[in-house]
Structures are given as C-alpha cells and as structure tokens.
C-alpha positions as CSV (number, residue, x, y, z in Angstrom):
1,M,105.1,113.8,113.2
2,K,104.8,113.8,116.7
3,L,100.9,114.0,117.4
4,L,100.5,111.6,114.4
5,A,102.6,109.3,116.2
6,N,101.4,107.2,119.1
7,N,102.4,103.8,119.1
8,Y,99.1,103.0,119.9
9,W,96.8,104.4,117.7
10,G,99.0,106.5,115.4
11,A,99.4,106.8,112.1
12,D,100.7,103.6,110.2
13,E,104.1,103.3,109.2
14,N,104.2,104.1,105.9
15,T,102.5,107.5,106.0
16,L,104.9,109.1,108.4
17,L,107.4,107.6,106.3
18,T,105.8,109.6,103.5
19,I,105.4,113.1,105.6
20,Y,109.0,112.6,106.3
21,R,110.3,112.2,102.7
22,T,108.0,114.7,101.6
23,L,107.6,117.6,103.8
24,I,111.2,117.3,105.9
25,R,113.5,115.0,103.5
26,S,113.0,117.3,100.4
27,K,114.2,120.3,102.6
28,L,117.2,118.7,103.8
29,D,118.0,117.7,99.6
30,Y,118.0,121.2,98.8
31,G,121.4,123.0,98.2
32,S,123.3,119.6,99.8
33,I,125.0,119.6,96.9
34,V,126.7,123.0,97.7
35,Y,126.6,122.6,101.9
36,S,127.8,119.1,102.1
37,T,131.2,120.1,102.0
38,A,130.8,121.7,105.6
39,S,132.4,121.1,109.1
40,K,131.2,117.3,110.5
41,T,130.0,119.1,113.7
42,L,127.7,120.9,111.7
43,L,126.4,118.3,109.3
44,A,125.4,116.3,112.5
45,K,123.0,118.8,113.7
46,L,121.4,117.3,110.8
47,D,121.6,113.8,111.4
48,V,119.8,114.1,114.2
49,I,116.4,115.9,112.6
50,Q,116.6,112.3,110.1
51,N,116.8,110.1,113.3
52,T,114.0,112.0,115.2
53,A,111.9,111.4,112.2
54,I,112.6,108.1,111.4
55,R,112.3,107.2,115.2
56,L,108.4,108.5,115.1
57,A,107.8,106.6,112.2
58,T,109.0,103.3,113.4
59,G,108.3,103.8,116.9
60,A,111.8,102.7,117.9
61,Y,113.0,102.9,121.3
62,I,114.7,106.3,121.7
63,T,118.2,104.6,122.5
64,S,118.0,103.1,119.2
65,P,121.5,103.4,116.9
66,S,120.9,105.6,114.0
67,E,122.6,103.5,111.3
68,S,119.8,100.8,112.5
69,L,116.9,103.4,112.5
70,C,118.3,104.0,108.8
71,R,118.4,100.4,107.5
72,E,115.0,99.6,109.2
73,A,113.1,102.4,107.6
74,G,115.2,101.9,104.0
75,E,116.7,105.3,104.2
76,L,120.4,106.1,103.5
77,P,122.1,107.9,106.2
78,L,122.1,111.3,105.6
79,K,126.1,111.3,104.5
80,F,125.5,108.8,101.7
81,R,122.6,110.8,100.5
82,R,124.5,113.7,100.0
83,L,126.8,111.7,98.5
84,M,124.4,110.1,95.9
85,L,122.6,113.6,95.5
86,Q,126.4,114.9,94.5
87,S,127.0,112.0,92.0
88,T,123.7,112.0,90.2
89,Y,124.0,115.9,89.3
90,A,127.4,115.4,88.3
91,A,126.3,112.4,85.9
92,R,123.5,114.7,84.9
93,I,125.6,117.7,83.8
94,S,128.3,115.1,82.1
95,A,126.0,115.3,79.5
96,D,125.7,118.9,79.0
97,T,128.6,120.1,77.2
98,N,127.1,123.6,77.7
99,N,127.2,123.8,81.7
100,P,130.2,125.4,83.1
101,T,130.7,123.5,86.0
102,R,131.4,120.4,83.5
103,H,134.9,120.2,83.0
104,Q,135.4,120.6,86.7
105,L,134.3,116.7,86.9
106,Y,137.2,115.8,84.5
107,R,139.7,118.8,86.0
108,P,142.1,116.9,88.4
109,R,143.6,120.0,89.9
110,Y,145.5,119.4,93.3
111,S,144.3,115.8,93.2
112,E,147.6,114.5,94.7
113,T,146.8,117.3,98.0
114,Y,143.8,116.1,98.7
115,T,144.9,112.6,98.6
116,N,147.6,113.3,100.8
117,Q,145.6,115.4,103.3
118,P,142.3,113.4,103.5
119,N,140.7,116.0,106.8
120,L,140.9,118.8,103.9
121,R,137.3,119.6,102.8
122,Q,137.5,117.9,99.2
123,P,135.8,119.6,96.0
124,L,133.1,117.5,93.7
125,Y,136.1,115.8,91.6
126,H,138.0,114.7,94.0
127,L,134.7,113.1,95.9
128,L,133.5,111.5,92.7
129,N,136.7,109.9,91.3
130,H,138.3,109.0,95.0
131,N,136.0,108.6,97.2
132,L,132.9,107.1,95.0
133,L,133.9,105.3,91.7
134,E,138.2,104.8,92.5
135,T,138.6,105.7,89.3
136,N,138.3,108.4,86.7
137,F,134.6,109.5,86.3
138,P,133.0,107.9,83.1
139,K,132.2,110.2,80.4
140,S,128.6,109.8,79.1
141,L,127.3,110.7,75.4
142,P,126.7,114.3,75.1
143,Y,123.1,115.8,74.7
144,R,122.0,116.6,72.0
145,N,118.8,118.1,70.1
146,T,116.9,116.5,67.0
147,R,117.9,118.8,63.8
148,S,114.3,119.4,63.8
149,P,111.8,120.7,66.2
150,P,110.3,117.8,67.8
151,W,106.5,119.1,66.6
152,T,107.1,118.9,63.0
153,M,108.2,115.6,62.6
154,N,106.2,113.0,61.6
155,S,106.1,110.0,64.0
156,P,107.4,106.7,62.5
157,V,105.0,103.9,62.0
158,I,104.9,101.5,65.2
159,D,103.0,98.4,65.0
160,T,102.2,96.9,68.6
161,S,99.3,94.9,67.5
162,L,100.5,91.8,69.0
163,K,100.2,93.2,72.3
164,A,96.5,92.4,72.2
165,F,97.9,88.8,73.0
166,N,98.7,88.1,76.4
167,K,101.7,85.6,76.7
168,D,101.2,84.2,79.9
169,E,97.8,83.1,78.3
170,T,98.0,83.0,74.3
171,H,99.8,79.7,73.1
172,C,103.2,80.9,71.3
173,D,101.6,79.0,67.7
174,I,98.9,81.7,67.8
175,I,101.2,84.7,68.3
176,R,103.7,83.6,66.1
177,N,100.6,82.8,63.0
178,H,99.7,86.2,63.4
179,F,102.9,87.7,63.4
180,K,103.4,85.6,60.4
181,D,100.5,87.8,58.7
182,R,101.7,90.7,59.8
183,I,104.8,90.6,57.7
184,S,103.9,88.4,54.8
185,H,103.9,91.3,52.4
186,Y,107.2,92.1,53.3
187,K,110.7,91.1,51.7
188,K,113.4,88.6,53.3
189,E,115.9,91.6,53.3
190,E,113.4,94.1,54.2
191,I,113.0,93.1,57.8
192,I,116.0,93.4,60.5
193,F,115.4,92.0,64.2
194,T,117.2,93.7,66.7
195,D,117.7,92.5,70.5
196,A,120.0,93.3,73.6
197,S,121.3,91.1,76.4
198,K,122.7,92.0,80.1
199,S,124.2,89.8,82.4
200,A,126.7,89.6,85.3
201,R,129.9,89.5,82.4
202,G,128.7,92.4,80.5
203,T,126.4,94.2,77.9
204,G,125.7,93.4,74.3
205,C,123.1,93.9,71.3
206,A,122.7,92.6,67.8
207,F,120.8,93.2,64.8
208,L,120.2,90.7,62.1
209,T,119.1,91.0,58.2
210,A,118.4,88.3,55.8
211,S,122.1,88.5,54.9
212,S,124.1,89.8,57.7
213,E,124.5,89.9,61.5
214,K,126.2,92.9,63.4
215,R,127.2,92.6,66.9
216,F,127.8,94.9,69.6
217,K,130.0,94.5,73.0
218,L,128.5,97.7,75.2
219,P,130.0,98.9,78.5
220,K,129.1,96.8,81.7
221,D,127.3,99.6,83.4
222,C,125.5,99.8,80.2
223,S,121.6,99.6,80.4
224,I,119.6,97.3,79.0
225,F,117.3,99.9,78.0
226,T,120.3,102.2,76.0
227,A,121.4,98.7,74.3
228,E,117.9,97.7,73.0
229,L,118.0,101.8,71.4
230,F,121.6,101.1,70.3
231,A,120.5,98.1,68.2
232,I,117.9,100.2,66.5
233,K,119.6,103.1,65.9
234,K,122.7,100.7,64.4
235,A,119.9,98.7,62.2
236,L,118.4,102.4,60.5
237,E,122.2,103.2,60.0
238,C,122.2,100.0,57.6
239,I,118.9,100.5,56.3
240,A,120.1,104.1,55.4
241,E,123.6,102.7,53.6
242,L,120.8,99.7,52.0
243,G,118.1,102.1,50.8
244,T,116.1,99.7,51.2
245,S,112.3,100.7,49.9
246,H,110.6,99.3,52.9
247,P,112.5,98.4,55.6
248,I,110.8,97.3,59.1
249,I,112.3,96.9,62.8
250,I,110.9,94.3,65.2
251,T,112.1,94.2,68.6
252,D,110.8,93.0,71.5
253,S,111.5,96.2,73.6
254,H,108.5,98.1,74.2
255,S,110.3,101.0,76.3
256,S,112.4,101.9,73.1
257,L,109.4,102.2,71.1
258,H,107.5,104.1,73.7
259,A,110.4,106.2,73.9
260,I,110.9,106.8,70.1
261,Q,106.8,107.3,70.1
262,R,107.5,110.5,72.6
263,T,107.2,113.9,71.4
264,Y,109.5,115.5,73.6
265,K,112.8,113.5,74.1
266,D,115.5,113.5,76.5
267,N,117.7,111.1,75.2
268,T,120.6,111.0,73.2
269,I,120.6,108.0,71.4
270,V,116.5,108.6,71.2
271,N,117.3,111.9,69.2
272,D,120.0,110.4,66.9
273,I,117.1,107.5,66.0
274,T,114.5,110.5,65.4
275,D,117.0,111.9,63.1
276,L,117.8,108.7,61.1
277,I,113.9,108.1,61.0
278,C,113.2,111.3,59.4
279,S,116.5,110.9,56.9
280,I,114.8,107.5,55.7
281,Q,111.0,109.2,55.5
282,D,112.9,111.8,53.5
283,N,114.4,109.8,50.6
284,N,110.6,108.3,50.1
285,K,110.8,105.3,52.3
286,S,108.2,103.6,53.9
287,L,109.6,102.5,57.3
288,T,108.2,100.4,60.4
289,L,109.1,99.8,63.6
290,M,107.3,96.4,65.4
291,W,106.7,94.6,68.5
292,I,106.9,91.1,69.2
293,P,106.9,89.4,72.8
294,S,110.0,87.8,73.3
295,H,110.6,84.0,73.8
296,C,107.7,83.0,71.5
297,G,109.6,80.5,69.4
298,I,109.8,83.6,66.1
299,D,112.7,82.7,64.6
300,G,114.6,85.7,63.7
301,N,114.0,87.0,67.7
302,E,115.5,83.6,68.9
303,M,118.2,84.0,66.5
304,V,119.0,88.0,67.5
305,D,119.0,86.7,70.9
306,A,121.5,84.2,70.4
307,A,123.4,87.1,69.2
308,A,123.1,89.6,71.7
309,K,124.3,86.9,74.5
310,E,127.3,86.3,72.2
311,A,128.2,89.9,71.7
312,I,128.8,90.4,75.4
313,I,132.1,88.4,74.6
314,D,133.2,89.0,71.2
315,G,130.8,91.7,69.8
316,H,132.6,94.9,68.3
317,Y,133.2,97.1,71.4
318,T,131.6,100.3,71.4
319,E,131.7,103.3,74.3
320,V,128.2,104.4,74.8
321,L,127.0,105.3,78.0
322,T,124.2,107.7,78.7
323,N,123.9,110.2,81.4
324,Y,121.1,107.9,83.0
325,D,123.3,104.8,83.0
326,L,126.0,107.0,84.5
327,S,123.8,107.9,87.1
328,N,122.6,104.9,87.4
329,L,126.0,103.3,88.0
330,C,126.2,106.4,91.2
331,K,123.4,105.0,92.5
332,N,124.5,101.8,93.4
333,K,128.2,102.6,94.3
334,V,126.3,104.5,97.0
335,K,124.3,101.9,97.8
336,D,127.4,99.5,97.7
337,K,129.4,101.8,100.2
338,W,126.1,101.9,102.6
339,K,126.1,98.2,102.3
340,S,129.4,97.8,103.0
341,V,129.5,100.2,106.5
342,W,126.4,98.3,107.4
343,Q,127.6,94.9,107.3
344,S,130.8,96.0,109.1
345,K,128.1,97.0,111.9
346,S,128.5,95.0,115.0
347,S,124.9,96.3,115.8
348,K,122.3,93.6,117.0
349,L,119.8,94.6,113.9
350,A,123.2,94.2,111.3
351,L,124.0,90.6,113.3
352,I,120.1,89.2,112.5
353,D,119.8,91.1,109.1
354,P,123.1,91.6,107.3
355,T,121.2,93.7,104.3
356,I,119.9,96.8,103.3
357,H,117.1,95.8,101.1
358,T,113.7,96.7,102.5
359,K,110.1,94.5,101.7
360,P,106.7,95.4,103.5
361,P,106.1,93.9,106.9
362,I,103.6,91.2,107.1
363,T,101.8,93.0,109.9
364,Q,100.5,96.9,109.1
365,L,98.8,96.8,112.9
366,R,101.0,99.9,114.4
367,Q,101.6,98.7,118.1
368,D,102.8,94.6,116.5
369,L,104.8,96.6,113.8
370,V,106.5,98.8,116.8
371,V,106.4,95.8,118.9
372,L,109.0,94.1,116.0
373,R,110.7,97.1,115.0
374,R,111.8,97.5,118.8
375,L,112.8,93.6,119.2
376,R,114.4,93.4,115.7
377,I,117.0,97.2,116.5
378,G,117.3,95.0,120.0
379,H,116.9,98.3,121.9
380,T,113.5,98.4,124.6
381,R,112.3,99.7,127.4
382,E,113.0,96.6,129.0
383,T,116.8,95.9,127.9
384,H,118.0,99.8,127.6
385,Q,116.1,101.7,129.8
386,Y,118.8,101.6,131.9
387,L,120.8,104.1,129.6
388,L,118.2,106.7,130.6
389,R,118.5,106.5,134.3
390,Q,121.6,105.8,134.7
391,E,121.8,102.0,136.2
392,S,123.5,98.8,135.7
393,P,122.3,96.9,132.7
394,P,119.8,94.4,133.7
395,W,120.2,91.0,134.6
396,C,118.0,88.1,134.3
397,Q,118.5,86.2,137.7
398,S,117.1,83.0,136.8
399,C,119.9,82.2,133.8
400,N,122.8,84.8,135.4
401,S,123.3,86.3,132.4
402,Q,122.5,90.3,130.8
403,L,119.2,91.0,129.9
404,T,119.1,90.8,125.8
405,T,116.3,90.7,123.3
406,R,117.5,87.6,122.0
407,H,118.1,86.1,125.2
408,M,114.3,87.0,126.0
409,I,113.4,85.5,122.5
410,I,115.2,82.4,122.4
411,E,117.7,81.7,125.6
412,C,115.6,82.3,128.5
413,Q,114.7,78.8,130.4
414,L,111.9,80.7,132.3
415,F,110.1,80.7,129.1
416,D,110.6,77.6,127.4
417,A,107.1,76.8,128.3
418,H,105.5,79.4,126.5
419,R,108.1,79.5,123.2
420,K,106.7,75.8,122.9
421,L,103.2,77.2,123.2
422,H,103.5,80.0,120.7
423,N,105.9,77.9,118.4
424,V,108.4,80.7,118.5
425,S,111.3,80.0,116.2
426,T,114.5,78.9,117.8
427,K,117.0,81.0,115.6
428,V,116.8,85.2,116.3
429,E,117.1,85.9,112.5
430,E,113.8,83.6,111.7
431,A,111.8,84.7,114.8
432,L,112.3,88.6,114.1
433,N,112.1,88.1,109.9
434,I,109.5,91.1,109.8
435,N,108.2,89.4,106.1
436,S,107.5,85.9,107.6
437,P,104.6,84.8,109.5
438,A,107.5,83.1,112.2
439,C,107.4,86.8,113.3
440,L,103.9,87.0,114.5
441,N,104.4,83.9,116.8
442,T,107.3,86.3,118.4
443,I,104.4,89.1,118.9
444,S,102.2,86.5,120.3
445,F,104.7,85.5,122.6
446,I,106.0,89.0,123.8
447,K,102.4,89.3,124.6
448,D,102.3,86.5,126.7
449,T,105.1,87.1,128.5
450,K,104.4,90.4,129.5
451,F,107.7,91.7,128.7
452,I,108.0,95.8,128.5
453,I,108.6,97.0,124.9
C-alpha cells in the first residue's frame, strides 16, 4: 500500500481501501470471534495496522486521530467490528438447533459476577445480552429443511408477466387492464392478495380473500422481506384449509417470489412455503403465484396494503424473527454504539460532521482529495507538524490566535480577499462538505494561499 499511496500520483482512495479490506482486514477478521477476549494491550496492536492502512488510503496526516480516520474511510473501529462479527455469528447459530454452542447464547451463567466486575473478560452470552442489546438475546426461528429434497420438487407456477411494463413509463390504466386480463378466468374466491408494511411504529402484514381479511402484527425488528414471506405463508395455509381448486396468490414483492423459485433455499419461512405448495399440488390443485407492481390502483392490492398498515397497530401478534433479521438487528445496534461514541467526541471532524454515514466525494483527484481529508480531520502539516518536532503550537501573528484549519479557512483576516475571490463558504461545515461543490472552492482557496497541507 505504501508503494501505491503517493499523495500526488498514487492510486485512488477506493482502490486502496479495497486492497485493505481484501488483503489485510480479512486476516484481522479471521478468528476474531475467539481472540476478541484478549487483553486490551494486545488488541491495540491490531488497531495500529488498521489506522496505518486507512491513513495511507486517505492520505491523512500522521497525527490524525484514529476515530476520525475510521469515520472518513467508512470503517468501523476494530473494537466494534469484532463485536459485529460476534453478534452476527450468534444470530446465525441461533437458528441452528444442532450447533453445540447455541445453548450458550441463552444460558446466563455467572451473569451477576460479570456485571459486578466489568474488568473480567466477558463470555459471548454476557457480551451480547448486556453490552450490545441490553436485553435477552432474541430467539430466531429454528432452521429446518424441506420435507423432500429440493431437486425432486416441482416448482410452482410464478407469473411475472407484468414486469414487462415499466411503472414509471406506463400509465396505471394499461397495467390494470393487463392485470384484469391475466386473472379473468379466476373466480373471486380463488384470488388472494398479500402485502406487508414496515414503519417506525413496527411491522405488519395481511392477506385478503373475497370473504375475509387477516392481519398480523410482527416484531418491530422483523424485515419487510420476512413480513412479505409470512403473509404468503399464511395465505397458503388458508388455501390448504379451504380446499380451493385453482387458487392464485398476488403479491407486489418480487424478492419473495424469487426466493421461493430458487432450488436451494436457506430461509425457514421459504422452506415452510415450499412444503405448503407441495402439499397443495399433491391434492391435484393448481397454484399460481403472481407479481404485480405496487400502488397502481389495483383494488385488491390497495386494500391489502391498507390492511397491512393497520396490522402494525391492531393485528394478531405473532413472534416471527429469522436469523437474518436478528443479524441485521445486531449490525444496527453495533452501528448505533459507534455513532454514539463518535458523536461524544470533540474532535474537529466530529464537530463539523457528527454522522457516521459516508458518501462518495465530489472529486476523485488524488491530490485534491488528500487536501480535503486533511482539512476535514483538522490535522495538516501547517497546523500539527509541531507535535512531531516537539515545538509550541503555531500562532497566527496577524490575528493573534492559534493556527487551526478552521482559522485558515474562514477566520483569518489576512485572507479575506482570497475568500471572496474563490467564494469560500462562511460556514466551515459547508466549506468542507466533501459531497458539495462548495468544497472545490475551498480547494482553490488553499492552493491560492499556498498553505502547506
């Protein structure tokens, strides 16, 4: 990386970060679930490896804080990355009832001891239940295979003919007319609509027949994908009970139909759906699953969409959480902890950009991007070389104040004319917004004033 990371002609930032993630971070990840209980002194040696790699990739100054480096590169600090890998591993084995370590996730041995003595090296159970989720680790649906080998099963009839119409380019009347043609030979009692909804209040799903409507309230952390699959599963159970001869299930979730259509499935609900479909087909019934675009004014779809939204409040509560949902929950919890730590920092970058979300910078020129990264982090040769030389901090003689990147960009009176010439923003947050054209004006200003960055 050192050979490729020249600040003037070197490889671009994305390439260098890809090299780090592929060749270096992958080795740091290997076995981290086990060695994460090592002493802080030993783990700190690994932080040096990541910080050096990110500093080379971004061109940041050598004195840059490690948290600021991770924020600029869009990387989790290794402490949080190890926690994320542990929690996603736990989520994965929570669905595997045959895994010998699964019972440790729900076994609160010596919990009080670890709570009273936080300096002890904590086992996985305590780490997840008290440090990450602050509650008992949720149980996910146990994984199970289909009753018959997947290659011996007949695939269901899946109608995606309406995919030929681009919703953004085709009038809804045309889509509705083609939909009516496709279902014209079905009886009303054979048609079932399904849908799911997710909002800040929770998750819900529903299915709608000609004579009834069923609504289900699901856990808040349940994904929309799981909710859509659960609605299809419940609709199939309804078909099996009623004995409808030629049923058709209509959904606006293409990802759900794609998952059902795959030969090899690794989702418990999808496997349940596959078994239900086989059971229905074994009774000499022809079943069709159909995809339709959402919000095109198709009556059944609009009605079941409203029912799914109402299910969030008053639907029949059902505990449905797959290991994928649990994994996403753990990832979000880890990101929230990192966000909380980042926003509590008083570093120069945290003050101008408290978020942890990164977007592609407006410029990809290596030299300009290095300048922007150093200005955002607040560590440059002009302002922080004194730390390496063991000298006093630099002082602006004209303004009688300490020289900082903020002072250089928006405060120093000596360069007011240059700021007006290059139209530099008066707010440092805007002037150093790496996704805004305003930062290009800042780069021009720095080049004109010949600051040593």
